[in-house]
C-alpha positions, 0 to 999 in steps of 0.5 A: 721193857723185857729182861733181855732189853734191860740186860742189853741196856745194863751192858751198854751202860757198863761199856760206856763206863769202862771205855771212859775209864780206858780213855781216862787212863790213856789221857793220864799216861797209864797205858798198863792200867788201860790195857788191863781194863780193856782185857777185862772188858774183852772178857765181858764182851766174849761172855755176853757173845757166848751166851747170846750165840748159845741162847740163839742156837738153843731156842727152838723154832717157834711155830704159830698157827695161821691167824696168830698175830705177831706184834711190834708194840701196838702194831700187828701183822696177821696172815689171815688166809691162804689160797692155793692156785695151781698152774702148770708145774707150780702153785701160787700161794696167795697170802692175805695179811691183816695190818692192825693198829691198837693205838690212837695214833697212826702207826707203820710196820717196823722198818725192813719187815719182809716175808718169805716162804720156806719149803721142807728142804730149806729153799726160800721163796720171796713174794711178788707184791701186786701193784695195787696192794699196800706195802707192809710199812703203809700207815695204819690209822688209829684203831683200824686195820688194812689188808694186803696180799702177797703171792708166792710161786712154789713147786706143787706137791710140797709136804711142808711150807712155812711162812716166815716174817722177819726184819732185814738189816742191822737190828737191835734184836740181834744183840738181845739174849732170847727172842725178839720180834720178827727175828726170823725164828718164828714160822707159820706152817701153811701145809 
């Protein structure tokens, strides 16, 4: 467990104690004490939120090379190859992903994992999953790997194209100070 998870767990533990104290004060008809405790708690929440936002904004975007795995526990995803196929004014980028499992039990991807490409002007391009390709959350048997492909259609003649792997929806990682897995702040530069 990383230090950021320990800090979040500690803050959650303190929150439970403080909220129990506030409830106890309200039950014993001490609203002034409950209000003072609640104000102190709000200051703690504001300080945590300020550190969280400042850290998120201060951390640079991490750049990885192709073939560098990203892990979620013992499950990993690695973009292994990119093929560029021009057609008309656009290009198809076919990206192969290797999904691997290092344990002795079957594993799947973290819930809500998705990939997209960003161009130098910040335009986002979502993939097309060929019907025959397995999804990212396909179970991977013990100590094995599977490969899946996604196709991205982008304009041709781009100077910089980045691949981003992130998770959708509400995630615990949003509340961790520092980096978390698949937080969308790690990119793989494809060109």
